[in-house]
C-alpha positions in Angstrom: 234.1 118.8 -53.6 235.0 122.0 -55.4 235.1 125.5 -53.4 234.5 129.1 -54.8 235.3 132.3 -53.3 233.4 134.8 -55.2 234.2 138.8 -54.5 231.1 141.4 -54.9 231.1 145.3 -54.2 231.2 146.1 -50.5 228.4 144.6 -48.3 227.6 143.1 -45.2 228.5 139.1 -45.3 228.7 136.6 -42.8 231.8 135.1 -43.9 234.0 138.4 -42.7 234.3 140.3 -39.5 233.4 143.9 -40.8 231.5 146.0 -43.6 234.8 147.5 -44.3 236.4 144.2 -45.8 235.8 143.3 -49.0 232.6 140.8 -49.0 233.4 136.7 -50.0 230.7 134.4 -51.1 231.4 130.6 -51.0 230.0 128.1 -53.3 230.3 124.6 -52.9 230.0 122.3 -56.0 230.8 119.0 -57.2 234.6 118.9 -58.2 233.9 117.1 -61.6 232.1 120.3 -63.1 234.4 122.8 -61.9 235.5 124.6 -64.8 232.1 124.6 -66.3 230.5 126.0 -63.4 233.2 128.8 -63.5 232.6 129.2 -67.1 228.9 129.5 -66.4 229.0 132.0 -63.8 231.6 134.2 -65.7 228.4 134.5 -68.4 226.4 136.1 -66.1 228.8 138.5 -64.5 228.1 141.1 -67.2 229.7 144.6 -65.9 229.5 144.0 -62.2 232.7 144.0 -60.3 232.9 140.3 -59.2 236.1 138.0 -59.3 235.4 134.0 -59.6 238.1 131.7 -58.8 238.6 128.5 -56.6 239.9 128.4 -53.0 242.8 125.6 -53.2 243.6 127.2 -49.7 240.3 126.1 -48.1 239.0 122.5 -47.2 235.5 121.3 -46.7 234.2 119.0 -44.2 231.1 117.4 -43.3 230.7 117.2 -39.6 228.3 114.1 -38.8 226.2 113.7 -35.7 227.0 110.7 -33.7 224.3 107.9 -32.6 223.5 110.3 -29.9 224.3 114.0 -31.5 224.7 116.7 -29.1 223.3 120.0 -29.2 224.1 122.1 -31.9 224.4 125.2 -29.9 227.8 123.3 -28.0 229.6 123.7 -31.6 231.5 126.6 -32.1 230.1 128.6 -34.8 233.4 130.3 -35.9 236.9 129.6 -34.3 240.3 129.7 -35.8 241.1 128.2 -37.8 237.8 127.6 -38.8 236.5 130.0 -41.5 233.0 129.1 -41.0 231.0 126.4 -39.1 227.3 125.9 -39.8 224.3 123.8 -39.7 224.0 121.7 -43.0 221.1 123.6 -44.8 219.7 120.5 -46.3 218.6 118.6 -43.3 219.1 118.6 -39.5 220.2 114.9 -40.1 223.3 115.8 -42.0 225.0 117.6 -39.2 227.3 120.5 -40.0 229.2 121.8 -42.9 232.8 123.0 -42.1 235.1 125.5 -43.9 238.8 125.7 -42.5 242.1 126.7 -43.9 244.4 123.8 -45.1 246.0 121.9 -43.1 243.8 122.9 -40.0 243.5 120.6 -37.1 240.2 119.5 -36.7 240.3 118.3 -33.0 241.1 122.0 -31.9 238.1 123.1 -33.7 235.7 120.5 -32.7 236.9 118.8 -29.4 236.4 115.0 -29.5 235.8 115.0 -33.2 237.1 111.7 -35.4 238.4 112.1 -38.8 236.1 109.6 -40.7 236.5 108.3 -44.6 234.4 110.1 -47.5 233.0 107.0 -48.1 231.3 107.3 -44.6 230.0 110.5 -45.3 228.6 109.3 -48.6 226.7 106.3 -46.9 225.1 108.2 -44.4 223.4 110.6 -47.0 222.7 107.8 -48.9 221.0 106.3 -45.9 219.1 109.4 -45.4 218.0 109.8 -48.9 220.1 113.0 -49.5 221.4 113.5 -53.1 224.7 115.5 -54.0 226.6 115.9 -57.2 226.4 114.9 -60.8 225.9 111.5 -60.4 222.5 112.0 -58.1 221.3 115.0 -59.8 222.6 114.4 -63.5 222.4 118.0 -65.5 219.6 117.8 -67.6 218.0 114.8 -66.1 217.4 115.5 -62.7 214.0 117.4 -62.0 214.2 119.7 -58.6 211.0 118.5 -57.0 211.6 114.8 -57.7 214.8 115.4 -56.4 213.4 116.6 -53.2 215.0 120.1 -53.2 211.6 121.5 -51.9 212.8 119.7 -48.9 216.1 121.0 -48.6 216.1 124.6 -48.9 216.7 124.4 -52.4 213.7 126.1 -53.8 211.7 129.2 -53.1 208.0 128.8 -53.8 207.8 132.9 -53.3 210.4 134.2 -55.9 211.1 133.2 -59.2 209.9 130.6 -61.8 208.7 128.5 -59.2 205.5 130.6 -57.9 202.8 128.5 -57.9 204.5 125.5 -59.1 203.8 123.3 -55.9 199.9 123.7 -56.6 200.1 122.4 -60.5 200.0 118.4 -59.6 201.3 115.5 -57.5 204.9 114.6 -57.6 204.5 110.7 -58.5 208.4 110.2 -58.5 210.9 111.2 -55.9 214.5 110.0 -55.0 214.4 107.8 -52.4 216.9 106.1 -50.4 217.4 102.3 -51.5 219.1 99.1 -49.6 220.4 95.9 -50.9 219.5 93.3 -48.0 221.5 90.4 -50.0 224.9 90.1 -50.9 225.6 92.1 -53.9 227.0 90.4 -57.1 230.5 91.1 -57.7 229.8 93.6 -60.7 228.6 96.9 -59.3 225.1 98.1 -59.9 225.4 100.5 -62.9 224.0 104.1 -62.6 220.7 104.2 -64.3 219.6 100.6 -63.7 215.9 100.0 -64.4 214.4 99.0 -61.3 211.1 96.7 -61.6 208.6 95.2 -59.3 208.1 91.6 -58.7 205.6 91.5 -61.4 207.9 93.3 -63.8 206.2 96.8 -63.8 209.1 99.5 -64.4 209.3 101.4 -61.0 212.0 103.6 -61.6 215.9 103.8 -62.0 219.1 103.7 -59.6 221.1 106.5 -59.5 224.1 106.3 -57.5 225.2 104.0 -54.3 228.0 102.2 -52.4 228.2 99.0 -50.7 224.5 97.9 -49.6 223.2 101.5 -50.0 222.1 103.9 -52.6 219.6 106.5 -54.1 217.0 105.9 -56.8 214.3 107.7 -58.6 211.2 105.6 -58.0 207.5 105.9 -58.3 205.8 106.6 -55.1 203.1 104.1 -55.8 205.8 101.0 -55.7 207.8 102.1 -52.6 206.5 99.6 -50.6 206.6 96.7 -52.7 209.5 94.4 -53.4 211.6 95.4 -56.1 214.6 94.2 -58.1 217.3 94.8 -60.6 218.1 92.5 -63.4 221.6 92.4 -63.7 223.0 90.0 -66.3 221.6 86.7 -65.1 220.8 87.7 -61.5 218.0 89.2 -60.1 219.2 91.6 -57.3 216.4 92.5 -54.6 216.4 96.0 -53.0 214.0 97.9 -50.7 213.5 101.4 -50.5 212.4 103.6 -47.6 210.8 107.1 -46.8 213.0 109.3 -45.1 212.0 110.3 -41.2 213.2 113.7 -41.8 210.6 114.5 -45.1 207.7 116.5 -44.2 205.1 114.3 -42.9 202.5 115.1 -45.7 205.2 114.2 -48.5 205.9 110.6 -46.9 201.9 109.6 -47.5 
């Protein structure tokens, strides 16, 4: 992950203790597009007194709840050397986001915590159908509503270009978690592979994944049908699921 630290003109901010301090805005991004995002942001700086720069002195962590997650109030909202510890804004099932200083001892910030592998994090979000980064959300291809950003605090329907958009029609395709119930072939499932129904109808496309879990853009009409991907001479079966954290109306 990439981290940005943007400095703006003085105003109140939750990332510093006093309004007299220079405010900072932290922007998390996919590290593979770090340079392009910097260039993009600088285009819109115009004459504002804003400094945009990466933050190599900070570390970003995902705090994933266990099988029996405790009350969020039991976590410290700010503790040295943590800069910020806050619920993940996308969905409750994703736990918390922690920004700390490089080399910080996590056991001091979150007593009883265990450091896992980054793949543990990706497996957790794939299981929950949470997209992240340019593989899951390819620029110029992924559409915000089909990517469920309206469910994850990613779209406001009360300001900007999305006013009234949710009244214009039915969303027929969405990103959904998928799993491969059988052992996978030696060759990895290619990103963008076409997903078919048993009768050969096009159901969607595989976006990305890890092991037996992944995420795919699927037509909702085929979500409950047996699905497959033709991979060379193999027919790889997979099944989709509707995340429990989705609004109930969207799951229908």
